[in-house]
MARGUTI-265983 format. One record per residue: residue number from 1; residue in three letters; chain; x, y, z of N, C-alpha, C in turn. Coordinates in steps of 0.1 Angstrom, whole numbers. Example, Ala and Ser with C-alpha at 12.3 -4.5 7.8 and 13.67 -1.06 7.14 Angstrom:
# residues 2
1  ALA  A  132  -57  78  123  -45  78  132  -33  78;
2  SER  A  128  -22  71  137  -11  71  129  0  79;
# end
This chain:
# residues 140
1  MET  A  109  -594  542  95  -592  544  88  -602  535;
2  THR  A  79  -614  535  73  -619  528  61  -612  514;
3  PRO  A  59  -617  506  47  -616  499  26  -615  506;
4  GLN  A  35  -620  516  23  -619  518  23  -608  534;
5  GLN  A  36  -610  542  31  -598  546  29  -580  544;
6  ARG  A  37  -580  527  32  -573  522  17  -570  518;
7  ILE  A  12  -576  515  -3  -575  511  -5  -575  529;
8  ARG  A  -4  -578  532  -12  -577  548  -11  -565  553;
9  LEU  A  6  -558  553  8  -545  560  -1  -536  553;
10  ALA  A  -1  -537  541  -9  -529  526  -24  -523  530;
11  ARG  A  -32  -537  532  -40  -538  539  -46  -530  550;
12  ARG  A  -34  -530  562  -42  -528  571  -36  -507  573;
13  HIS  A  -25  -509  564  -22  -491  566  -30  -486  553;
14  ALA  A  -39  -492  543  -51  -482  537  -65  -486  552;
15  GLY  A  -60  -491  560  -78  -490  574  -89  -499  562;
16  LEU  A  -83  -512  559  -88  -523  553  -92  -532  560;
17  SER  A  -107  -540  562  -104  -552  563  -102  -566  554;
18  GLN  A  -102  -574  554  -100  -583  544  -115  -585  535;
19  ALA  A  -123  -584  542  -135  -584  537  -138  -569  530;
20  ALA  A  -133  -562  534  -130  -549  525  -121  -550  512;
21  LEU  A  -114  -556  513  -97  -559  501  -106  -561  489;
22  GLY  A  -113  -576  498  -118  -587  488  -126  -579  481;
23  ALA  A  -136  -573  486  -149  -563  480  -140  -551  469;
24  ALA  A  -134  -547  473  -127  -538  460  -115  -543  454;
25  VAL  A  -112  -558  450  -104  -559  446  -112  -576  432;
26  GLY  A  -127  -578  440  -134  -585  434  -130  -603  439;
27  VAL  A  -127  -599  454  -128  -616  454  -130  -624  467;
28  GLN  A  -134  -629  473  -139  -630  487  -124  -632  496;
29  ARG  A  -134  -628  508  -126  -627  518  -115  -633  523;
30  SER  A  -120  -651  517  -108  -662  520  -98  -657  510;
31  ALA  A  -100  -653  500  -89  -653  489  -78  -647  498;
32  VAL  A  -85  -631  502  -76  -630  508  -72  -629  523;
33  GLY  A  -74  -642  527  -71  -643  535  -58  -654  536;
34  HIS  A  -62  -661  524  -51  -666  518  -39  -662  511;
35  TRP  A  -40  -650  507  -30  -642  503  -20  -638  511;
36  GLU  A  -25  -637  526  -20  -632  538  -12  -648  545;
37  ALA  A  -19  -654  543  -14  -665  552  -2  -669  550;
38  THR  A  9  -677  562  21  -674  561  22  -685  549;
39  GLN  A  21  -694  547  19  -706  536  11  -703  524;
40  GLY  A  2  -696  524  -4  -687  518  -3  -687  502;
41  LYS  A  -13  -688  492  -12  -683  480  -10  -670  476;
42  HIS  A  -3  -670  463  4  -658  459  -9  -652  446;
43  PRO  A  -13  -639  446  -24  -634  440  -22  -636  423;
44  SER  A  -26  -634  419  -29  -630  402  -19  -620  402;
45  ALA  A  -14  -615  390  -4  -606  387  -20  -587  388;
46  ALA  A  -33  -598  382  -36  -588  378  -43  -579  392;
47  HIS  A  -46  -596  403  -48  -591  414  -43  -583  419;
48  LEU  A  -29  -586  422  -15  -578  426  -25  -564  425;
49  ARG  A  -21  -560  414  -23  -543  407  -35  -541  417;
50  GLU  A  -45  -545  416  -57  -540  422  -54  -536  435;
51  VAL  A  -49  -547  442  -48  -542  457  -37  -528  457;
52  ALA  A  -31  -530  449  -15  -518  454  -26  -505  448;
53  LEU  A  -35  -507  434  -44  -495  431  -52  -493  450;
54  VAL  A  -64  -500  457  -68  -499  463  -61  -496  476;
55  THR  A  -51  -502  476  -44  -497  489  -35  -483  494;
56  GLY  A  -33  -481  478  -22  -466  477  -9  -471  480;
57  VAL  A  -9  -486  480  9  -486  471  15  -490  462;
58  GLN  A  30  -486  465  34  -494  445  35  -504  445;
59  PHE  A  33  -506  432  31  -517  425  43  -531  432;
60  GLU  A  52  -521  424  61  -532  430  77  -537  437;
61  TRP  A  68  -525  452  69  -527  467  62  -538  468;
62  LEU  A  49  -538  463  41  -551  468  44  -563  461;
63  ALA  A  47  -562  449  49  -576  445  66  -582  445;
64  THR  A  78  -575  444  93  -578  449  92  -570  465;
65  GLY  A  87  -562  472  94  -559  482  106  -543  482;
66  ARG  A  108  -544  467  117  -533  466  111  -518  465;
67  GLY  A  120  -506  466  113  -496  470  103  -493  477;
68  LYS  A  99  -485  475  92  -475  487  75  -479  485;
69  MET  A  73  -484  501  59  -492  502  45  -480  494;
70  SER  A  47  -470  496  38  -460  492  42  -446  482;
71  LEU  A  34  -446  474  31  -435  467  34  -423  470;
72  SER  A  47  -416  466  41  -395  467  34  -394  460;
73  SER  A  31  -381  462  21  -376  455  24  -368  445;
74  ASP  A  39  -368  442  41  -365  428  39  -376  419;
75  THR  A  48  -390  423  46  -402  413  31  -411  413;
76  ALA  A  21  -409  426  7  -415  423  6  -413  410;
77  LEU  A  -1  -405  403  -7  -403  389  3  -410  379;
78  ASP  A  18  -408  381  27  -416  366  24  -433  370;
79  SER  A  19  -439  381  18  -451  386  9  -453  380;
80  VAL  A  0  -450  373  -18  -449  367  -17  -458  355;
81  ALA  A  -20  -470  356  -22  -467  331  -28  -463  330;
82  ALA  A  -25  -460  318  -26  -451  309  -42  -449  303;
83  ALA  A  -49  -458  306  -59  -466  304  -67  -463  310;
84  ASP  A  -67  -463  322  -70  -463  340  -71  -444  339;
85  ALA  A  -61  -434  336  -55  -421  338  -72  -411  332;
86  THR  A  -77  -404  340  -82  -396  339  -77  -378  336;
87  LEU  A  -80  -371  326  -77  -360  322  -86  -348  329;
88  VAL  A  -78  -345  338  -89  -330  339  -85  -317  341;
89  ASP  A  -92  -308  337  -90  -296  336  -96  -290  347;
90  ASP  A  -109  -293  343  -115  -284  352  -113  -282  369;
91  PRO  A  -109  -271  380  -101  -270  390  -114  -276  399;
92  LEU  A  -127  -274  395  -135  -282  405  -136  -299  401;
93  GLU  A  -138  -301  388  -142  -312  387  -133  -326  394;
94  LEU  A  -113  -315  391  -106  -321  398  -106  -320  414;
95  ARG  A  -113  -310  420  -112  -314  434  -125  -327  441;
96  LEU  A  -130  -326  429  -140  -341  434  -136  -349  433;
97  LEU  A  -131  -355  421  -118  -365  417  -110  -367  429;
98  ALA  A  -102  -353  432  -93  -361  447  -99  -364  462;
99  ALA  A  -113  -358  462  -118  -360  471  -125  -378  473;
100  PHE  A  -127  -380  458  -133  -396  459  -120  -406  462;
101  ARG  A  -108  -400  454  -100  -411  455  -89  -414  470;
102  GLU  A  -92  -403  474  -87  -403  496  -98  -407  498;
103  ALA  A  -109  -408  497  -117  -418  503  -120  -427  506;
104  PRO  A  -120  -436  517  -124  -450  518  -130  -454  509;
105  THR  A  -125  -464  506  -131  -473  504  -146  -476  498;
106  ARG  A  -150  -483  517  -164  -479  523  -174  -468  518;
107  ALA  A  -167  -459  515  -172  -445  513  -176  -436  500;
108  LYS  A  -166  -449  490  -168  -442  476  -182  -448  468;
109  ALA  A  -186  -462  470  -204  -457  461  -213  -449  469;
110  PRO  A  -215  -448  481  -223  -437  486  -217  -420  479;
111  LEU  A  -209  -416  480  -203  -407  476  -211  -408  459;
112  VAL  A  -202  -413  451  -209  -412  439  -225  -409  442;
113  GLU  A  -230  -415  442  -245  -421  450  -250  -403  454;
114  VAL  A  -245  -399  464  -250  -385  463  -245  -370  451;
115  VAL  A  -238  -374  444  -232  -365  433  -240  -367  424;
116  GLU  A  -247  -383  422  -257  -384  411  -271  -379  419;
117  GLN  A  -274  -383  427  -290  -371  431  -288  -361  428;
118  LEU  A  -278  -355  434  -276  -340  436  -278  -330  418;
119  ALA  A  -276  -337  414  -270  -334  398  -284  -340  390;
120  GLU  A  -288  -349  395  -306  -354  386  -314  -344  396;
121  LEU  A  -315  -334  406  -320  -328  412  -316  -314  405;
122  ARG  A  -302  -309  402  -301  -300  392  -305  -301  376;
123  THR  A  -302  -310  369  -308  -313  356  -320  -316  355;
124  GLY  A  -327  -325  365  -339  -331  360  -342  -345  353;
125  ARG  A  -327  -345  346  -325  -359  341  -317  -374  352;
126  THR  A  -323  -384  348  -318  -397  359  -308  -398  347;
127  ARG  A  -294  -411  352  -282  -414  345  -283  -423  349;
128  PRO  A  -284  -439  343  -282  -451  344  -274  -456  354;
129  ARG  A  -276  -462  369  -264  -468  373  -257  -477  368;
130  VAL  A  -247  -477  370  -238  -485  374  -227  -489  386;
131  GLY  A  -226  -505  384  -224  -508  392  -208  -507  397;
132  ALA  A  -206  -510  411  -189  -501  416  -179  -509  409;
133  GLY  A  -168  -504  399  -158  -506  399  -163  -510  378;
134  GLY  A  -178  -511  375  -175  -514  365  -187  -505  352;
135  ASN  A  -196  -511  345  -205  -504  333  -212  -504  339;
136  ALA  A  -229  -501  329  -243  -506  333  -240  -513  336;
137  HIS  A  -238  -524  327  -240  -541  326  -231  -546  341;
138  GLY  A  -227  -538  346  -224  -544  360  -209  -555  353;
139  GLU  A  -205  -552  342  -189  -555  335  -180  -546  344;
140  ARG  A  -173  -554  346  -153  -550  349  -146  -544  341;
# end
């Protein structure tokens, strides 16, 4: 299987369109189309890593074809870079985080907005809005 076929399979496995994957990774739909084309361009390692994270497949499989495509639940958190990991001790917070991670990409921003609105109603305080995948300044 070619790298282009693995990217297409990972995207389809995650139920994403080229446009949705591009948005999640931070590129145009046409870039995803190029990555999937028979004689297509190869994504950067950083973009390939994002594709793996967004689609829930192992980076090694996506990059090389070795290993299994999908992450097992036991190894999913081990595959996250330490800088991206979140340590959660509260069971309710863990449930919320698990629900967010399992939600389709297109549902994540609305899910966060609902939780933020509920928190604002409860506390009466507003928080600065953070852009998708970034900080309050829209940086990634």
